[in-house]
C-alpha positions as CSV (number, residue, x, y, z in Angstrom):
1,M,167.7,36.6,47.4
2,A,171.3,37.2,46.9
3,S,173.7,36.1,49.6
4,G,175.2,39.5,50.1
5,E,171.9,41.4,50.8
6,R,170.5,42.0,54.3
7,P,167.0,40.7,55.0
8,I,164.2,43.3,55.4
9,V,162.6,43.2,58.8
10,I,159.2,44.9,59.3
11,K,158.4,45.8,63.0
12,K,154.8,46.4,64.0
13,V,154.3,48.6,67.1
14,K,151.0,48.1,68.9
15,K,149.9,51.3,70.5
16,G,148.1,51.1,73.9
17,G,144.7,52.8,74.7
18,G,144.5,56.5,75.1
19,H,143.6,56.2,78.8
20,G,146.3,53.7,79.8
21,H,148.6,56.4,81.3
22,H,146.3,57.2,84.2
23,G,144.3,54.1,84.7
24,G,141.1,54.5,86.8
25,A,141.9,57.9,88.4
26,W,138.8,59.5,86.9
27,K,136.7,57.1,89.0
28,V,138.1,58.6,92.2
29,A,137.5,62.1,91.0
30,Y,133.9,61.2,90.0
31,A,133.3,59.5,93.4
32,D,134.6,62.7,95.2
33,F,132.2,64.8,93.1
34,V,129.2,62.6,93.8
35,T,130.1,62.6,97.5
36,A,130.3,66.4,97.5
37,M,126.9,66.6,95.8
38,M,125.3,64.3,98.3
39,A,126.7,66.3,101.1
40,F,125.4,69.5,99.5
41,F,121.8,68.1,99.0
42,L,121.9,66.7,102.5
43,L,122.8,70.1,103.8
44,M,119.9,71.7,101.8
45,W,117.5,69.0,103.2
46,L,118.7,69.7,106.8
47,I,118.1,73.4,106.4
48,N,114.6,72.9,105.0
49,T,113.6,70.3,107.6
50,T,114.9,71.9,110.8
51,S,112.7,74.2,112.7
52,P,113.7,77.8,113.6
53,E,114.3,76.7,117.2
54,Q,116.6,73.9,116.0
55,K,118.5,76.3,113.8
56,R,119.0,78.7,116.7
57,G,120.2,75.8,118.8
58,I,122.7,74.8,116.2
59,A,123.9,78.3,116.0
60,D,124.2,78.5,119.7
61,Y,126.1,75.3,119.8
62,F,128.8,76.6,117.5
63,A,129.1,79.9,119.3
64,P,132.2,80.1,121.6
65,A,130.1,80.7,124.7
66,S,127.9,77.6,124.1
67,I,130.6,75.0,123.5
68,S,129.8,72.0,125.6
69,S,132.7,70.3,127.6
70,T,131.0,66.9,127.5
71,T,132.0,64.3,125.0
72,S,128.8,62.3,125.2
73,G,126.3,62.0,122.4
74,S,123.5,63.6,124.5
75,G,125.4,66.9,124.5
76,G,125.6,67.1,120.7
77,I,123.9,69.6,118.4
78,L,120.4,68.1,118.5
79,G,120.8,66.5,122.0
80,G,120.0,63.0,120.9
81,T,116.7,63.9,119.2
82,A,115.7,63.3,115.6
83,L,114.8,66.1,113.2
84,G,111.2,65.0,112.9
85,A,108.9,65.3,116.0
86,D,107.5,61.8,115.4
87,G,111.0,60.3,115.5
88,A,112.2,61.9,118.7
89,K,112.8,59.6,121.6
90,S,113.2,62.3,124.2
91,S,113.1,66.0,124.4
92,G,116.9,66.2,125.0
93,S,118.1,69.7,124.7
94,M,115.0,71.0,122.9
95,S,113.5,72.3,126.1
96,I,116.7,74.3,126.8
97,I,116.7,75.6,123.2
98,E,113.1,76.7,123.6
99,Q,113.9,78.5,126.9
100,M,116.8,80.2,125.4
101,S,115.0,81.5,122.3
102,P,111.2,81.7,122.9
103,E,108.9,82.7,120.0
104,S,108.5,86.4,119.7
105,P,104.9,87.5,119.8
106,N,103.4,88.6,116.5
107,P,102.0,92.2,116.8
108,E,99.6,91.5,113.9
109,E,98.0,88.5,115.8
110,D,97.9,90.2,119.2
111,G,96.4,93.7,118.8
112,E,96.8,94.4,122.5
113,T,100.6,94.5,122.2
114,Q,100.5,97.4,119.7
115,D,100.9,101.0,120.9
116,P,97.4,102.6,120.7
117,S,98.9,105.9,119.6
118,A,101.0,104.3,116.9
119,K,98.0,102.3,115.7
120,S,95.9,105.5,115.6
121,Q,98.6,107.4,113.7
122,L,98.8,104.6,111.1
123,Q,95.1,104.5,110.7
124,E,95.0,108.3,110.2
125,A,97.8,108.1,107.7
126,S,95.9,105.4,105.7
127,T,92.7,107.4,105.8
128,E,94.4,110.6,104.6
129,A,96.2,108.8,101.8
130,L,92.9,107.2,100.6
131,R,91.1,110.6,100.9
132,E,93.8,112.3,98.8
133,A,93.6,109.5,96.1
134,L,89.8,109.9,95.9
135,Q,90.1,113.7,95.6
136,K,92.7,113.3,92.8
137,R,90.4,111.0,91.0
138,E,87.4,113.4,91.4
139,E,89.6,116.3,90.2
140,A,90.5,114.3,87.1
141,A,86.8,113.5,86.5
142,F,85.9,117.2,86.8
143,Q,88.6,118.2,84.3
144,S,87.4,115.5,81.9
145,A,83.8,116.7,82.2
146,A,84.8,120.4,81.6
147,Q,86.8,119.3,78.5
148,S,83.8,117.4,77.2
149,L,81.6,120.4,77.5
150,R,84.1,122.7,75.8
151,Q,84.5,120.1,73.0
152,A,80.7,119.9,72.6
153,L,80.5,123.7,72.2
154,Q,83.1,123.6,69.5
155,D,81.7,120.7,67.6
156,M,78.0,121.8,67.5
157,P,77.5,124.8,65.2
158,E,74.4,125.9,67.1
159,L,76.4,126.0,70.3
160,A,79.6,127.5,69.0
161,E,78.3,131.1,69.0
162,L,77.1,130.5,72.6
163,S,80.5,129.5,74.0
164,K,81.1,133.0,75.3
165,N,78.0,132.6,77.5
166,I,79.5,129.7,79.5
167,I,82.2,130.0,82.1
168,I,83.6,126.7,83.5
169,D,85.9,126.7,86.6
170,Q,86.5,124.7,89.8
171,T,85.8,126.1,93.2
172,P,86.1,124.6,96.7
173,E,82.4,123.7,96.3
174,G,83.0,121.8,93.1
175,L,82.9,122.1,89.3
176,R,81.0,125.2,88.5
177,I,79.3,125.8,85.1
178,Q,77.9,129.3,84.7
179,L,75.5,130.5,82.0
180,V,76.1,134.2,81.9
181,D,74.4,137.0,80.1
182,Q,76.3,138.9,77.4
183,E,75.5,142.3,76.0
184,G,72.6,141.5,73.6
185,R,72.6,137.8,74.5
186,S,70.7,137.2,77.7
187,M,69.6,133.9,79.1
188,F,66.3,135.2,80.3
189,S,64.0,137.9,79.1
190,E,64.0,141.0,81.3
191,G,61.9,140.4,84.4
192,S,61.1,136.8,83.3
193,G,61.8,133.6,85.2
194,Q,61.6,131.3,82.2
195,P,64.8,130.6,80.2
196,N,64.7,131.5,76.5
197,D,65.7,129.1,73.6
198,R,69.3,130.0,73.9
199,A,69.4,129.1,77.6
200,R,67.5,125.9,77.1
201,L,70.0,124.8,74.4
202,L,72.9,125.4,76.8
203,L,71.2,123.7,79.7
204,R,70.6,120.6,77.6
205,A,74.3,120.5,76.7
206,V,75.2,120.9,80.4
207,S,72.9,118.0,81.3
208,K,75.0,115.7,79.2
209,V,78.1,116.6,81.2
210,I,76.2,116.2,84.5
211,N,75.1,112.7,83.5
212,Q,78.7,111.7,83.1
213,L,79.4,112.1,86.8
214,P,77.6,110.8,89.9
215,N,78.0,114.0,91.9
216,R,75.0,115.9,93.3
217,V,74.0,119.2,91.8
218,S,73.2,122.7,93.2
219,V,71.6,125.4,91.0
220,Y,71.9,129.1,91.9
221,G,70.3,132.1,90.3
222,H,72.0,135.5,90.2
223,T,70.8,138.9,89.1
224,S,72.6,142.2,88.6
225,V,72.1,145.6,90.2
226,N,69.9,148.1,88.2
227,A,71.6,150.6,86.0
228,D,71.0,153.3,88.6
229,G,72.7,151.1,91.3
230,A,69.5,150.3,93.0
231,R,68.9,146.8,94.3
232,A,65.4,145.6,93.4
233,E,63.5,143.8,96.2
234,G,62.0,141.3,93.8
235,D,65.4,140.1,92.7
236,W,65.4,137.4,95.4
237,A,62.2,135.8,94.1
238,L,63.3,136.3,90.5
239,S,66.7,134.7,90.9
240,A,65.1,131.7,92.8
241,T,62.5,131.3,90.0
242,R,65.2,131.3,87.3
243,A,67.2,128.7,89.3
244,D,64.1,126.5,89.6
245,S,63.2,126.9,85.9
246,S,66.8,125.8,85.0
247,R,66.4,122.8,87.4
248,R,63.3,121.7,85.5
249,V,65.1,121.9,82.1
250,L,68.0,119.8,83.4
251,Q,65.6,117.2,84.7
252,A,63.7,117.1,81.5
253,A,67.0,116.5,79.7
254,G,67.7,113.4,81.8
255,V,69.2,114.6,85.1
256,A,67.7,112.5,87.9
257,S,65.7,114.4,90.5
258,D,67.4,112.8,93.4
259,R,70.7,114.3,92.3
260,I,69.4,117.8,92.8
261,Y,70.8,118.9,96.2
262,Q,70.0,122.6,96.3
263,V,68.1,125.2,94.3
264,S,68.3,128.8,95.6
265,G,68.3,132.4,94.4
266,K,71.0,134.7,95.5
267,A,69.8,137.9,93.8
268,N,72.7,140.3,93.4
269,S,74.5,139.3,96.7
270,E,77.4,137.6,94.9
271,P,78.2,139.6,91.7
272,L,80.5,137.9,89.2
273,Y,82.2,141.3,88.6
274,P,82.2,143.0,92.0
275,D,83.9,146.2,90.6
276,D,80.8,146.8,88.4
277,P,77.7,144.9,89.7
278,T,75.6,146.4,86.9
279,L,77.3,144.5,84.1
280,P,75.1,141.9,82.3
281,G,77.5,139.1,83.2
282,N,76.4,139.3,86.8
283,R,73.0,137.9,85.6
284,R,73.7,134.2,85.4
285,I,72.7,130.7,86.4
286,A,75.4,128.7,88.3
287,I,75.3,124.9,88.1
288,V,77.7,123.3,90.6
289,L,78.7,119.6,90.6
290,L,79.4,119.3,94.3
291,R,82.6,117.7,95.7
292,E,81.5,114.6,97.5
293,A,83.1,113.5,100.8
294,P,85.0,110.3,99.9
295,V,83.2,107.1,101.0
296,L,85.8,105.3,103.1
297,P,85.7,101.7,104.1
298,P,84.5,101.1,107.7
299,D,87.9,99.9,108.9
300,V,89.7,103.1,107.9
301,R,87.1,105.7,109.0
302,P,88.6,108.3,111.3
């Protein structure tokens, strides 16, 4: 090295750790966090382990009117007692808390505390709601049965031409299926009580619909007034015979005998067309699926 040149000096700077500027301050923050979490869980545990009476006592203690002037430990929140019954050394202020907030009687456990009129109204409302639900279900079943019969009349060629001989409607009595005479297409021969082949075919189709429902069945026979307007005396017996003959066809097609509720002849007393009681449509067989009174549980019977 020449005498006139300055020596080259290399300085190495050793950098400190990244956390040296704040030391152990994070430990203090973490300790505060853990302490807060412990306090939170301790509060949750106290809420879950204290009884409703103790909670009311704590609330009363912090109320302005319930602040105690004493500084002794026995006048504290729990009055010197432990949270658990087995750890309590004395009753302390628990007896006072129980006196201040006695348990309210449960009306569901003590039926005598309920107002009889209110209980009766509630029972009637429940019964009425159940009855309406059962009626709606029966109404839907009737509509489904009627639709099934109409569909069967359309799907079967031998029944399609007879669809005009059937009238399906709902009455207060129930679902009514009527086999009516048409001009040139009668269900019975004149003066005869036995159904012809056309009527038997329709009755068998009706029996399939009847077997879809559990309702009881009434069968009525109807006749028309003579062309001269006279009412034949034998129409009562004739209409009853036709109704009973139809009942036998239904039972032969599978309708149980214990489902037959009534078979009667009404002659020409209830014409289908009151304006002209001589029309062939007044001669008919009416099969009614009766509306059944809803079977209610014993505890909701009116």
